[in-house]
C-alpha positions in Angstrom: 25.8 -9.1 -14.5 22.6 -9.9 -16.7 22.3 -9.0 -20.5 18.4 -8.1 -19.9 18.0 -4.5 -20.0 15.5 -3.4 -16.9 12.5 -1.5 -17.6 12.8 2.0 -15.8 10.1 4.6 -15.3 9.0 7.9 -13.0 6.4 7.0 -10.5 4.8 8.5 -7.4 4.1 5.5 -5.2 1.6 6.0 -2.0 2.3 3.2 0.3 -0.2 2.9 3.2 -0.6 0.4 6.1 -2.8 0.0 9.2 -1.4 1.7 12.5 -1.9 -0.7 15.4 -2.6 -3.7 12.7 -1.6 -6.7 15.3 -3.5 -5.0 18.1 -6.5 -4.9 16.2 -5.9 -8.6 15.0 -5.3 -9.9 18.6 -8.7 -8.0 19.6 -11.0 -9.3 16.7 -9.2 -11.2 13.7 -12.2 -12.1 11.8 -13.9 -8.7 12.5 -10.8 -6.7 11.4 -10.3 -8.6 8.3 -13.8 -8.1 7.6 -13.4 -4.3 8.0 -10.0 -4.1 6.2 -11.5 -6.0 3.0 -14.7 -3.6 3.3 -12.3 -0.4 3.6 -10.4 -1.8 0.5 -13.5 -2.2 -1.9 -15.5 1.0 -0.3 -12.7 3.6 0.1 -9.8 3.0 -1.1 -10.2 1.3 -4.6 -12.7 4.1 -5.9 -10.5 6.9 -4.6 -7.3 5.4 -6.5 -9.5 4.9 -9.7 -10.9 8.2 -9.2 -7.3 9.7 -9.2 -5.7 7.3 -11.4 -3.8 5.1 -9.8 -3.0 1.2 -9.7 -2.6 -0.7 -6.9 0.5 -3.1 -7.9 0.6 -4.7 -3.9 -1.2 -5.8 -1.1 -0.2 -7.2 2.0 -1.9 -8.1 5.2 -2.1 -4.5 6.5 -0.7 -2.5 3.6 -1.2 -1.7 -0.1 1.3 -0.1 -2.4 -0.4 2.2 -5.4 1.2 3.6 -8.5 0.8 7.2 -9.6 2.0 8.9 -13.1 1.5 12.4 -11.0 2.6 13.5 -7.8 -0.2 15.5 -7.0 -3.1 12.9 -7.8 -1.0 10.6 -5.4 -0.9 13.2 -2.6 -4.8 14.0 -3.2 -5.5 10.6 -3.2 -3.5 9.9 0.3 -5.8 13.0 1.6 -9.1 11.9 0.4 -8.2 8.3 2.1 -7.4 9.7 5.0 -10.5 11.8 5.0 -12.7 8.9 3.9 -11.1 6.7 6.7 -11.9 9.2 9.6 -15.5 9.4 8.2 -15.4 5.4 8.3 -14.1 5.2 11.6 -16.3 8.1 13.0 -19.0 5.5 14.6 -16.6 3.5 16.1 -15.1 2.8 19.6 -11.8 3.9 19.2 -10.2 0.3 20.0 -11.8 -0.8 16.8 -10.9 2.4 14.4 -8.7 1.2 11.5 -6.2 4.1 10.9 -3.7 4.7 8.3 -0.1 5.5 8.0 0.4 6.8 4.1 3.5 8.3 2.6 4.0 9.2 -1.0 7.4 8.9 -2.7 8.8 10.4 -6.2 11.3 8.4 -8.0 12.7 6.0 -10.2 11.3 2.5 -10.1 12.1 -0.8 -11.8 9.5 -2.7 -13.5 8.9 -6.1 -13.4 5.6 -7.6 -14.7 3.0 -5.6 -12.4 5.3 -5.2 -9.7 7.7 -2.3 -9.0 11.0 -2.0 -7.3 13.6 0.6 -5.9 13.5 3.1 -3.4 10.2 4.8 -4.6 8.5 1.6 -4.0 10.0 0.9 -0.2 7.5 0.4 2.8 6.4 2.3 5.6 7.6 0.0 8.4 10.3 1.9 9.6 8.9 5.1 9.8 6.1 5.7 12.6 4.5 9.2 12.8 0.8 9.9 13.8 -1.6 9.4 11.0 -2.1 13.1 10.2 1.5 13.5 9.3 3.1 12.7 5.3 6.5 12.3 4.9 9.0 13.1 2.3 12.6 11.4 1.8 14.2 13.7 4.3 12.9 14.5 7.9 13.8 18.3 7.2 11.3 18.2 4.5 8.4 16.4 6.4 5.0 18.1 6.4 1.8 17.9 7.5 -1.4 17.0 5.6 -2.8 20.6 5.8 0.6 22.1 4.5 -0.1 19.7 1.6 -3.6 20.3 1.1 -2.8 24.2 0.9 0.0 23.3 -1.8 -2.1 21.2 -3.6 -5.1 23.9 -3.5 -3.0 26.6 -5.0 -1.0 24.5 -7.6 -4.7 23.1 -8.8 -6.6 26.5 -8.3 -3.5 29.1 -8.9 -2.6 31.9 -6.3 -5.6 33.2 -4.4 -6.5 37.1 -4.5 
């Protein structure tokens, strides 16, 4: 066991990856890579900044973003899904880039700019449609519309 103390903090982590990434790459490798880079720059990065997040990991088809607020993480996830749908609207179905997004709140271990722990795990084993969001347990899974209504009521207060 090491004598070095591990730095920990509570974080909301948004994990996103591309649905059907292998299929997209097989269809048009260069086009998919260019589109993915463009979406990161034009869609993801501005929304992450707007919601006070920090991208801490990028993989070929995925990204992990840290937030200090679970509300900001969820709102960012919703906004990313809307922006991705708008960006996909004019594209044929086979070229659309759909994201699977999950948000987890929990304790993370910090090493440099990277995070480790259950809150920072990948979405690889989770395969629902892109319109769903998940919690740590299946009985608490919910749809984006349910999350949105909860966020609206938390942000604006109870409706008259």
